[in-house]
C-alpha positions, 0 to 999 in steps of 0.5 A, a space after each residue: 166482348 174483348 178479353 178481360 171483360 172490357 167494353 166492346 170496341 167501337 169504330 169511330 170515323 176519322 174526322 174530316 179535314 177542312 180541305 176534305 170538307 171543301 173538296 170531297 165528293 159532297 164538298 162545298 167547292 164541288 157544289 159551286 157553278 165554276 163556269 159562272 164564277 170564273 166568267 164573273 171573275 174574268 169580267 171583274 178583272 177586265 172591268 178593273 183594267 178598263 176602269 184604270 184605262 179610263 181614269 188614269 189620266 183624269 187628275 181631277 177625279 183621281 186626286 193625282 193618283 193614277 191608281 185611285 180608281 183601280 185600287 178602289 175597284 179591286 177593293 170593291 171586287 174583294 168585298 163583293 166576293 166576300 159577300 157572295 161567299 157569305 150568301 153561299 154559306 148562309 144559303 138562300 133558304 136560311 135567308 128566308 127568315 131574315 128577308 123581312 129585316 133586310 127588306 125594311 132596312 133597304 127601304 129605310 136606306 132608300 128613303 133616307 136618300 130623299 132626306 138631307 142625307 142624300 146627294 145628287 149625282 148626274 141629276 138623280 138624288 140616289 146617293 148617300 155620302 159616307 165621307 172619305 170619298 165613299 158613297 152608297 146607292 141604296 137602290 142597288 140593294 133593293 134589287 135583291 130585297 125585292 127579289 127575295 121578298 116577293 119569292 118568300 111570299 109567292 113560294 110560301 104556299 107552293 113549297 109547302 104543298 098547299 097550292 100548285 101556284 100562288 093565290 091572288 092574296 099572295 100576289 097582291 102582297 108580293 106586289 105591295 112589297 115591290 111597290 113601296 121601294 119602287 115609288 120611293 125610287 121614282 121620287 128621286 127620280 132614278 128611272 133606270 133603277 125603276 126599269 130594272 125593278 119592273 122587269 124583276 117583278 115581272 120575272 118573279 111573277 112568271 117564275 111563280 106560276 101566277 095566273 096570266 091575268 096578273 102578268 097581262 094586268 102588270 104589262 097593261 099597268 106598266 104602259 099606262 104608268 109610262 103614259 101618266 108619268 110623261 103626261 104629268 111631267 114627273 120626269 126631270 128635264 134631263 131625263 126628257 132630253 135623254 129620250 130626245 137624244 135617243 130618238 134623234 142622235 143629232 139632238 143637242 150634240 154639244 149638250 145631252 147628245 154629246 155622251 152618246 155621240 162620243 160613245 159611238 165614235 169610240 166604239 166605231 174607231 176600235 175596228 176588229 182588234 182595237 187600238 190596244 189597251 191604254 192606247 185609245 185616242 177617245 179614252 186618253 183624250 177624255 172625250 167620253 164622260 162617265 167612262 168608268 161607270 155608265 160608258 165603260 163598254 166604250 173603252 172595251 170597244 175602242 181599245 180591245 175592238 170588236 173581239 174584246 167587246 164581244 168577249 165581254 158579251 160572251 162572258 155575260 152570256 156564260 153567267 146568264 146561261 149558267 144562271 138559267 140552268 140553275 133556275 131550271 134545276 132548282 129543287 124548290 119554287 122559292 129558289 127558282 124565283 130567286 134565280 129568275 129575278 137575278 137572271 132578268 136583272 143581269 140580262 136587262 141591265 147588260 142589254 140596257 148598258 151596252 145598248 145605250 153606248 151603241 145608240 139603240 137604247 136611251 141613256 139611263 145611268 145603269 152600270 154594266 154588271 161586274 165591269 163598271 166602277 161602283 161599290 154599291 153595284 159591285 156588292 149587289 151583283 156579287 151578292 146576287 151571284 152568291 144567291 145563285 150559287 146557294 140555289 145551285 148548292 141545294 141541288 143533289 149532286 150527280 152520282 160519281 
């Protein structure tokens, strides 16, 4: 007791400042995976430069403003960073309750593409025009909602301790969640997105610890489905021609084979160090179509050479390496499955995009994560990276 019968003195901890909460030993910034974040930012910066180089002279696309695509790409990156920050702040576990609503919204938006609201671009009815030169591709966001939806169902019994691996009923429910948007996207048809969703489904199932018979059954069903799609003539003519051009590089050099031929010429002419940024003959001559989106890697190969193109692959490798580490060290099965889905998504899409410019994969119209121009793909990729950071943030920090 203090003098004069006053109440006992209490010790109050001084309030922590905002900066301390961010940078302290257990602060939010310390919990981020900085190598992954910086690698993704470097890819986005390179992407802005490559997109600007590919579009600055195309007045028909830029409406007379050489910085048209550059400004939009920077805006897309800023919005993407905000979405990533929102995902980290919300946390992957807190999002579990919102997954059903997010899933339904993404399916409805994807289905709306098949209505008069949809627009056909490059042969696929995958877009919704918003006006003012803006459009959205809902199938990009189904990559996130399928990953989250399957992870919620498959991890429910495992993380609660009821089972060591998901039961058959949970697996069937998860496959049903994936099947609905996949069928809708197949009707567009957007074969590239279907391929990405297929590998995401397989990766999430593998990470869940589901019985091997499910994995083998999916692989067998996938092969059978490809055969049926081909035999039933579900693919459009332009998609069949893309596969024909992949099998025979000399097929229709003035038509469907023109893109891949010009892409290989652009990359092959770059040599070790390239022609220099903004000085690529194929790029400035506008010989490669869709160079700001599907074929953006050709700009790097021609203008930055083998070293510059290799740097992009190295940065993508850093993102994937850190993501694999996050998946391995996740404290719950749900987080591990979310990370596994994102890893497979980024890895397959990167391999497919770079592979089609080199002629080792068929042209499918998939963007290069963090590099290609496109608002929907940038928003989805950065949100997915935010989910990876959220999984990382749940892991206890190592002792100082």
